[in-house]
C-alpha positions in Angstrom: 75.5 84.9 107.3 78.3 85.1 109.1 79.4 88.5 110.3 82.9 88.1 108.3 81.4 88.1 104.7 85.1 87.9 103.8 85.3 84.1 105.1 82.3 83.3 103.0 83.7 84.8 99.9 87.1 83.2 100.1 85.5 79.9 100.9 83.4 80.1 98.0 86.5 81.2 95.8 88.9 78.6 97.1 86.4 75.7 96.2 85.5 77.0 92.7 89.0 78.1 91.8 90.1 74.4 92.8 87.4 73.2 90.3 89.0 75.4 87.6 92.7 74.2 88.5 91.4 70.6 87.5 90.0 71.6 84.1 91.6 72.3 80.9 89.8 75.9 80.7 91.3 79.2 80.2 90.3 81.8 83.1 87.9 83.6 80.6 86.3 80.3 79.4 85.6 79.6 83.1 85.0 82.9 84.5 81.8 84.0 82.5 79.8 80.8 83.3 80.9 81.0 86.9 79.5 84.5 87.4 76.4 83.6 85.4 75.8 80.9 88.0 76.3 83.4 90.9 74.0 86.0 88.9 71.3 83.1 88.7 71.5 82.1 92.3 71.1 85.6 93.2 68.1 86.2 90.8 66.6 83.4 92.2 67.0 84.5 95.9 65.4 87.7 95.0 62.7 86.4 93.2 61.8 84.0 96.1 61.8 86.8 98.6 59.6 89.0 96.2 57.3 86.1 95.4 56.6 85.7 99.3 55.4 89.4 99.4 53.6 89.7 96.0 52.4 86.0 95.3 53.4 83.7 92.2 52.8 85.0 88.8 49.3 84.4 87.5 47.4 84.3 90.9 45.1 86.7 91.8 46.0 89.6 93.9 44.2 89.9 97.5 40.9 91.4 96.9 40.5 89.8 93.3 41.1 92.9 91.1 43.7 91.5 89.1 46.6 88.8 88.6 50.4 89.1 89.7 52.4 90.0 86.5 56.0 89.9 85.7 55.5 93.7 85.7 55.0 93.7 89.6 58.1 92.0 89.9 59.9 94.4 87.8 58.6 97.2 89.7 60.5 95.9 92.7 63.5 95.7 90.7 63.4 92.0 90.6 63.9 89.9 87.4 61.1 87.8 86.2 62.3 84.0 86.3 60.4 81.2 84.6 60.0 78.2 86.6 62.8 76.0 84.9 65.1 79.0 84.9 65.2 79.0 89.0 68.5 78.1 90.6 66.6 75.8 93.0 64.9 74.0 90.2 68.1 73.3 88.1 69.8 72.2 91.3 67.2 69.6 91.7 67.4 67.9 88.3 68.0 64.3 88.4 71.6 63.1 88.3 71.3 62.0 84.6 69.9 65.0 83.1 71.7 67.3 80.7 72.4 69.9 83.2 74.5 72.3 80.8 71.9 72.5 78.5 69.2 72.9 81.1 71.4 76.2 82.2 71.8 77.3 78.8 68.1 77.2 78.1 67.4 78.9 81.5 69.5 81.8 80.6 67.8 82.1 77.2 64.4 82.0 79.0 65.5 84.8 81.4 66.5 86.9 78.7 63.3 86.5 76.7 61.7 87.6 80.0 63.8 90.6 80.4 64.5 92.8 77.6 67.3 94.5 79.3 69.3 91.4 79.4 69.0 90.3 75.7 72.2 88.7 74.4 73.9 89.3 78.0 73.8 86.2 80.0 76.2 83.2 79.3 75.2 80.3 77.3 78.3 78.3 77.2 77.9 75.7 80.1 78.6 72.7 77.7 82.3 73.7 77.9 82.1 72.4 81.8 81.8 68.7 82.1 78.8 67.7 84.1 80.6 66.7 87.3 82.2 70.3 87.5 78.8 72.0 86.8 77.1 69.7 89.5 79.9 70.9 91.9 79.5 74.5 91.2 75.7 74.2 91.8 76.7 72.8 95.2 79.3 75.5 96.1 76.9 78.3 95.2 74.1 76.5 96.6 76.0 76.7 100.1 75.3 80.6 100.2 73.1 81.3 103.1 69.9 82.4 102.1 69.4 84.5 105.2 71.6 87.0 104.2 71.6 90.9 104.7 72.4 93.8 102.4 74.2 93.1 99.3 76.1 90.2 100.2 75.4 88.4 96.7 76.5 91.6 95.0 79.7 91.6 97.2 80.3 87.5 96.2 79.9 88.6 92.5 82.5 91.7 92.9 84.8 89.4 94.9 84.7 86.8 92.2 85.1 89.7 89.4 88.4 90.7 91.1 89.7 87.4 91.6 89.2 86.4 87.9 90.8 89.7 87.1 93.9 88.8 88.9 93.9 85.3 87.3 93.7 87.0 83.9 96.6 89.5 84.7 96.9 92.2 82.0 93.6 91.4 80.2 91.8 91.5 83.6 92.4 95.0 84.3 90.4 95.8 81.0 87.2 95.1 82.9 87.9 95.5 86.6 89.2 98.5 88.7 90.0 97.6 92.5 87.1 97.9 94.5 88.8 100.2 97.2 90.0 102.7 94.5 86.6 103.0 93.1 85.1 103.6 96.7 87.7 106.4 97.1 86.5 108.1 93.8 83.1 107.8 94.8 83.5 109.3 98.4 85.3 112.2 96.6 83.0 113.1 93.8 79.7 112.3 96.2 77.2 111.3 93.5 74.1 111.9 95.5 71.9 112.4 92.6 71.9 112.8 88.7 73.3 111.2 85.5 76.4 109.0 85.9 78.8 108.5 83.0 81.7 106.2 82.5 83.0 106.0 79.0 85.4 103.1 79.6 82.9 101.3 82.1 84.5 97.8 82.2 82.3 95.6 84.4 80.3 98.5 85.6 82.1 98.9 89.1 82.1 102.6 89.2 78.2 102.5 88.8 77.8 99.9 91.5 79.6 101.8 94.2 77.9 105.0 93.3 74.7 103.2 94.1 76.0 101.8 97.3 77.1 105.5 98.3 73.5 106.5 97.5 71.9 103.6 99.5 74.5 104.5 102.4 73.0 107.8 102.7 69.5 106.5 102.8 68.4 106.9 99.5 67.0 104.7 96.7 69.5 104.2 94.0 67.3 103.2 91.3 65.5 106.6 91.6 68.3 108.9 92.6 70.9 107.9 89.8 70.7 107.3 86.0 73.7 105.2 84.6 75.2 105.7 81.3 78.3 103.7 80.0 80.3 102.9 76.9 82.7 100.2 76.5 84.8 98.7 73.4 84.5 95.2 74.3 81.4 93.4 73.9 82.1 90.5 76.4 82.9 93.1 79.0 79.8 94.8 78.4 77.7 91.4 79.3 79.8 91.3 82.5 78.8 94.9 83.2 75.0 94.3 82.6 75.2 91.0 84.7 76.8 93.2 87.4 74.2 95.9 87.4 71.5 93.2 87.4 73.1 91.4 90.4 72.9 94.8 92.4 69.2 95.5 91.2 70.3 98.0 88.9 70.0 98.7 85.3 71.4 101.4 82.7 72.1 102.5 79.2 75.3 100.5 78.4 76.6 101.0 74.8 79.2 99.2 72.7 81.8 101.6 70.9 85.2 102.9 70.7 85.5 106.2 72.8 88.0 107.8 70.9 86.0 107.9 67.8 82.4 107.4 69.0 80.3 109.5 71.4 77.3 107.4 71.5 75.7 109.3 74.5 76.3 112.7 73.1 78.1 113.5 76.2 79.3 117.1 76.0 77.9 118.9 78.9 75.5 116.3 79.7 76.6 114.5 82.9 76.3 115.5 86.5 79.2 112.9 87.5 81.8 111.1 85.4 84.0 108.3 86.7 86.5 106.1 84.9 89.9 104.0 84.9 90.9 104.4 81.2 93.7 102.4 79.6 96.8 104.3 80.0 99.2 105.6 77.4 97.3 104.3 74.5 99.2 104.8 71.1 98.0 104.8 67.6 94.8 106.8 68.1 94.0 108.5 64.5 94.2 112.1 65.3 92.7 113.0 61.8 89.6 111.3 62.8 89.3 113.2 66.0 90.7 116.7 65.2 87.2 118.3 64.8 85.4 116.5 67.6 84.3 119.0 70.1 85.1 116.8 73.0 88.9 117.3 72.2 88.4 121.5 71.9 91.3 122.1 74.3 93.8 120.8 71.7 95.4 117.8 70.1 98.1 115.9 72.1 101.6 116.5 70.4 102.7 113.0 71.2 101.4 109.5 70.2 99.7 109.2 73.6 96.0 109.4 74.4 96.0 110.3 78.0 95.0 113.9 77.0 92.2 112.9 74.9 90.5 111.1 77.8 91.1 113.7 80.3 89.4 116.1 77.5 86.6 113.6 77.0 86.0 113.3 80.7 86.1 117.2 81.2 83.6 118.1 78.3 81.0 115.3 79.4 80.4 117.5 82.6 77.6 119.8 83.2 77.5 123.3 84.5 78.0 121.7 87.9 79.4 118.4 87.2 82.2 116.6 89.1 84.6 113.9 87.6 86.8 111.4 89.0 89.5 109.3 87.0 92.6 107.2 87.3 95.4 108.6 85.1 99.1 107.5 84.6 101.6 109.7 86.9 103.4 110.8 83.7 100.2 112.8 82.6 100.7 115.1 85.5 103.8 116.4 84.2 103.5 115.7 80.4 105.1 118.3 78.1 104.4 119.9 74.6 101.0 120.0 73.7 99.7 118.3 76.6 101.1 121.0 78.9 99.0 123.6 76.9 95.8 121.4 77.2 96.7 120.9 80.9 97.4 124.8 81.5 93.9 125.5 79.9 92.2 123.0 82.0 94.0 124.6 85.4 93.0 128.2 84.3 89.5 127.1 83.9 89.3 126.6 87.8 88.0 123.0 87.3 90.8 120.9 88.5 89.8 120.5 92.1 91.6 117.4 93.9 95.0 115.5 92.9 95.4 112.1 94.8 98.8 110.3 94.2 98.3 106.6 95.0 101.1 104.1 95.6 102.1 101.2 93.8 100.5 97.7 93.3 97.0 98.7 93.5 96.0 97.6 90.2 96.5 94.3 88.2 97.6 95.8 84.9 100.3 98.3 86.2 102.4 98.1 89.2 103.6 101.6 89.1 102.1 104.4 91.2 99.1 106.3 89.7 97.1 109.8 90.2 93.6 110.3 90.7 92.3 113.4 89.1 89.2 115.3 90.3 87.5 117.8 88.3 84.5 120.1 89.5 82.9 122.6 87.1 80.7 123.8 90.0 83.6 125.0 92.6 82.5 127.8 94.5 84.2 131.1 93.8 86.3 131.0 96.9 88.0 127.7 95.7 88.0 128.5 92.3 91.7 129.4 92.4 92.8 126.5 94.5 93.6 122.7 94.1 94.0 120.3 96.8 97.0 117.7 96.6 96.8 114.6 98.4 99.7 112.0 99.0 98.3 108.5 99.7 101.4 106.7 99.2 101.9 105.7 102.7 98.2 104.7 103.3 97.3 101.1 102.2 97.1 97.6 103.5 99.0 95.0 102.0 96.9 91.9 100.6 99.7 89.9 99.4 103.1 90.4 98.0 102.1 91.9 94.8 98.9 93.7 95.8 97.6 96.3 98.0 94.2 97.9 98.8 92.7 100.6 101.1 90.7 100.0 104.2 87.4 101.3 104.9 88.9 103.7 107.3 91.6 104.7 105.2 89.1 105.6 102.4 87.1 107.4 104.9 90.3 109.4 106.2 91.3 110.6 102.7 87.8 111.8 101.7 87.3 113.5 104.9 90.5 115.6 104.1 88.7 116.3 101.0 85.6 117.2 102.8 87.5 119.7 105.3 88.9 121.4 102.1 85.5 121.8 100.7 84.0 122.9 104.1 81.5 120.1 104.3 81.1 117.8 107.5 83.2 114.9 107.8 82.1 111.3 108.2 83.3 109.0 111.2 81.7 105.8 110.8 84.7 103.8 109.6 87.3 104.5 111.8 89.1 107.2 109.9 89.3 109.2 113.0 92.2 107.4 114.2 94.3 108.2 111.4 93.2 112.0 111.7 95.0 111.6 115.3 97.9 109.9 113.7 98.4 112.5 110.9 96.9 115.7 112.8 97.1 115.0 116.4 93.3 115.3 116.7 90.2 115.1 114.5 90.2 118.7 113.1 87.2 120.8 112.7 88.7 122.5 109.5 91.4 121.8 107.0 95.3 122.2 107.6 98.0 121.6 105.4 100.3 118.5 106.7 103.6 117.9 105.4 104.0 114.8 103.3 100.2 114.5 103.2 98.2 117.3 102.1 98.6 120.7 100.6 96.5 123.5 99.1 98.0 125.2 96.2 96.9 128.3 94.2 97.0 128.4 90.7 99.8 130.8 90.8 101.6 128.2 92.6 101.0 125.6 90.0 102.0 128.0 87.3 105.2 128.7 89.4 105.8 124.8 88.9 105.4 125.0 85.2 101.8 124.0 85.2 102.6 120.6 86.9 99.9 118.4 88.6 102.3 116.1 90.3 101.3 115.9 94.0 105.1 115.5 94.8 106.0 119.0 93.8 103.7 120.6 96.4 103.1 118.2 99.3 106.8 117.7 100.3 108.3 114.7 102.4 107.7 114.4 105.9 110.6 114.1 108.1 110.9 110.5 110.1 112.6 109.7 113.2 115.3 106.8 113.2 113.1 104.8 115.4 110.4 104.8 113.0 112.4 103.7 109.9 110.8 101.4 107.5 112.7 100.4 104.5 109.9 99.8 101.8 108.5 102.9 102.8 111.7 104.7 102.4 112.5 103.1 99.1 108.9 104.6 98.0 109.9 107.9 99.2 113.1 108.0 97.3 111.5 106.8 94.1 108.8 109.3 94.6 111.7 112.0 94.7 113.6 110.5 91.9 110.3 110.8 89.7 110.1 114.4 90.6 113.7 115.0 90.1 113.5 113.3 86.4 110.3 115.6 85.6 112.4 118.6 86.7 115.2 117.5 84.5 113.2 117.0 81.6 111.7 120.6 82.2 115.4 122.0 82.2 116.2 119.9 79.2 113.2 121.4 77.2 114.2 124.9 78.2 117.9 124.4 77.3 116.7 123.2 74.0 114.3 125.9 73.2 117.2 128.4 74.3 119.8 126.8 72.0 117.1 126.8 69.3 116.5 130.3 69.9 120.3 131.4 70.0 120.8 129.6 66.7 118.1 131.5 65.2 119.5 134.9 66.3 116.6 135.4 68.6 116.8 136.4 72.3 116.8 133.6 74.5 
């Protein structure tokens, strides 16, 4: 396969997208069967490679002791494929064959042989006309077989992201941009243990956790256990296919996380990652008020952000770490949310807050904040929180979307590693950003104006328990010869957001004082 995987991915997408453009299908009607074919192509590739080593199912093993069974394949993390369910066989069917029905039958046969995929694989190929289906087989059959690493997984992930962009608002329900997921994973460092995502979408958090483990020379299937919950049945199918494409499996259950804790999560997990829906209203608080996952209190507004935050916090074991995406407004929320946040901060669990600029997500164009909790923080850091501003660190993908490059992810994660006293990693080019921001590759952490700042809990109390990084980090000075209009606009917007938060805080204090005066109490 060419060294530039991106070329292969974009070429495959362009061809598949052209076929979709000439059909009368919605993106959701087209995306699932296409992802199913990528899954089928990958499963056939892995099965073929295993067959060379193990031998065909039903044949006698060397030495004549026993015959090869599907269990031998499953032990290698490979799905057992009946002959008629293999991509290579389906691709060679005669021109007049009912290919759509043959693929539907193949999916049923694979499910019958692999219990973990029961009712997961798509069987909607009758929606595609025969000519389109033949073309898709030709396109996906063009993926080189002599590929290294997780190239098929990258292709599946690439298509997931592209379909999410096509589906706009709905797409964000099942896909979190990969660079954001990678940054979360790099900061919480899930080397070993139980990983939980109660809003798991298509399973990207699990896939990148496994990639992190493999990168550090361990076998993901033996090092981590995967647990997820997701409300939408169709999205669970995407997640289970995504795991299977990457040679993984997990316990993914369907349920509404506000009302159902299907994994009995309290205090159970080593790592928790999520990108929950923001600012959800209408949650029935009477149904959840006695749930121990929300023991820090009920939000006073009709907003579920602090239900999610508490669910994440309470799912962690004694030394558990969490990383999740949250609306910026949650960092400064008042009323009942402030009281919950105060308790969380005073527990010493809040570890790192990362401010991310706009246009990283498909569902929201506004900036977001990444929260990181650590119930196992050592005593020397129990009283501190690291604030990071990543607003000016990004790669523009197109006019409406941004991403983090590998070196940028490494750089941001390395700042956290320095804060924790850990060894930094310099494989992806992050050292260049160190030279830009720090003047050199540092051996220990240092605050940098406009980029990072360690604050104490007392500092945070002085800021009315705000977790908005902008309150602590400040804005770096820029010379006139280094002026960038779009960056300056972002800086001004960030300052405006901070001033608005302070204005709301002052309004609240004034209202409290007036109320006290009217009641004859000292202000």
